[in-house]
N, C-alpha and C positions, 0 to 999 in steps of 0.2 A: 848290164842295162840298168840305168838309173830308175829308182822307184817313181811311179807316176804321182804327180800332185793331184789332189782331189779338189774338185769344184762342187760345192753344195748349193743346190737350188731348192728352197723351201716352197712347196706348192700349196700350202694350206690356205692361202688367201685368194686362190682362184675361185671365182664365182660363176663364170661363164666359160664353157669350153666345149669343143667338139672334136671331130677327127682331124681337123686342121691343126688344132692345138697339139694333138698327139704327133702329127707329122713334124711340127716345129720342134717339139722336144727331141724327136729322133734325129733331126738335122743338127740340133745343138750338140747332142751327145756324140754324133759322128765327127763334127768339127772339133770338139774338145779332144776326142781320142786321137785325131790326126795331129793335134798340136802337143800331144804328150800328157794330156790331163785325163783324169778319171772322173766322169760326171756322176753325181749322186743326187737323185730327185727324192726329196723327203716329204712326208705328210701329204700325199696326193689325196684329194677328196675321193670318197668311195665311187662316185659315178665316173670320175676321170680314170680311176684304177680299172673300172669295168671296160672303158673304151680302150685303154692300153691293152688289156687282155684280149678284147675283141680283135684288135689289130695284130695280136700275136707278138707284141713288143715288150712283154713283162721282163724277160731276161735282158734284152738289149738296153732297156732303160733302167734296169736294176730295181724294178717294182714288182714284188712278188705278192701273190694273193695272201691276205692276212689270215684267212681261215686255215687252220691246220686241222688235220684229222685228229679226233680225240682218241685216247687210249682204247684199243680194241676195235676202233672204227677204221674201215678201209677208206683210202682217199677216193674222192668222187671221180668217176670215169664216165665217158660217153657210152651210153648203152645203145646197142644196135636195135633197130626197129625190127619187129617180127614181120612175117609175111603179111601183105595187105590182103583184104578180102577180095578186092576186085583188081584185075590186072590193069596196068596203065593203058590208056586209050591210044 
């Protein structure tokens, strides 16, 4: 199998974006992969990175959280809620 060619898309100049932007990036990435290219989205603004994370597409779009656990610190995890004082209605 031939190595994939990389397409780089620099996102740093994006000023306005929403979940439709994330959908568009996901569609571009899918189309690129189908054509044998490997998409790379670089320099996404922090808020766009947060939307991508909210959509669960960090890995699919190659955008990982920039915050790394510090030495001796455990990675952040979702904590389960303790029992509520009142039962649900």
